[in-house]
C-alpha positions in Angstrom: 0.6 -16.9 -16.1 -3.5 -16.9 -16.8 -3.7 -20.4 -18.0 -1.6 -21.7 -14.9 -3.8 -20.1 -12.5 -6.8 -21.6 -14.1 -4.8 -25.2 -14.1 -4.0 -24.7 -10.6 -7.9 -23.8 -9.8 -9.0 -26.8 -11.7 -7.5 -28.8 -10.4 -7.9 -27.4 -6.7 -11.7 -28.0 -7.5 -11.7 -31.4 -8.5 -9.5 -32.5 -5.1 -12.0 -30.6 -3.3 -14.8 -32.3 -4.6 -13.2 -35.5 -4.7 -12.1 -35.2 -1.1 -15.9 -34.0 -0.3 -17.7 -36.1 -2.8 -20.4 -33.5 -3.1 -19.9 -30.0 -2.4 -22.6 -26.6 -2.8 -21.7 -24.0 -5.2 -21.1 -21.4 -3.2 -18.8 -23.4 -0.6 -16.2 -23.6 -4.1 -17.0 -19.6 -4.8 -16.0 -19.2 -1.0 -12.7 -21.1 -1.4 -12.0 -19.2 -4.3 -13.3 -21.1 -7.0 -14.3 -18.9 -10.0 -17.9 -20.4 -11.2 -16.5 -20.3 -14.7 -13.8 -22.4 -13.9 -17.2 -24.7 -13.1 -19.3 -24.4 -16.2 -16.1 -25.4 -17.6 -15.4 -28.6 -15.9 -19.1 -29.2 -16.1 -18.7 -29.1 -20.0 -16.0 -31.3 -20.0 -17.7 -34.1 -18.3 -15.6 -33.6 -15.6 -17.9 -32.4 -13.1 -21.6 -32.5 -12.9 -24.3 -30.7 -11.6 -26.6 -33.8 -9.8 -28.7 -30.5 -8.5 -29.2 -26.7 -8.8 -26.2 -25.3 -6.8 -24.1 -28.4 -6.1 -21.5 -30.2 -7.8 -19.8 -34.1 -7.7 -17.4 -35.5 -9.9 -18.9 -37.7 -12.8 -18.7 -41.1 -12.5 -19.6 -43.5 -14.8 -22.6 -45.8 -14.6 -19.4 -48.9 -15.4 -17.8 -48.2 -12.0 -20.7 -48.5 -9.5 -20.9 -51.3 -8.1 -24.1 -52.1 -5.3 -23.7 -55.1 -3.8 -25.9 -58.0 -4.3 -28.2 -57.6 -1.1 -29.1 -54.4 -1.9 -29.5 -54.6 -5.6 -31.8 -57.1 -4.4 -33.7 -54.2 -2.6 -33.6 -51.3 -4.9 -34.4 -53.8 -8.1 -36.8 -56.3 -6.5 -37.6 -58.6 -9.3 -33.9 -58.7 -10.2 
């Protein structure tokens, strides 16, 4: 029983963060997600903490696509 609750919390947490992009830890706790579950997801590489108190889904750099004109502004000598 506890394993299924943990799995559903994991799925719920990941789906919430995917839907919102980035979420505060306090908002996740308010929705019933245990901080220990989030810590395990970070340890497994599914989530990341871009700043203290915030969570988002880890995205491999290879999946990020910057349009060419914007990349020129970000990297002017590219």
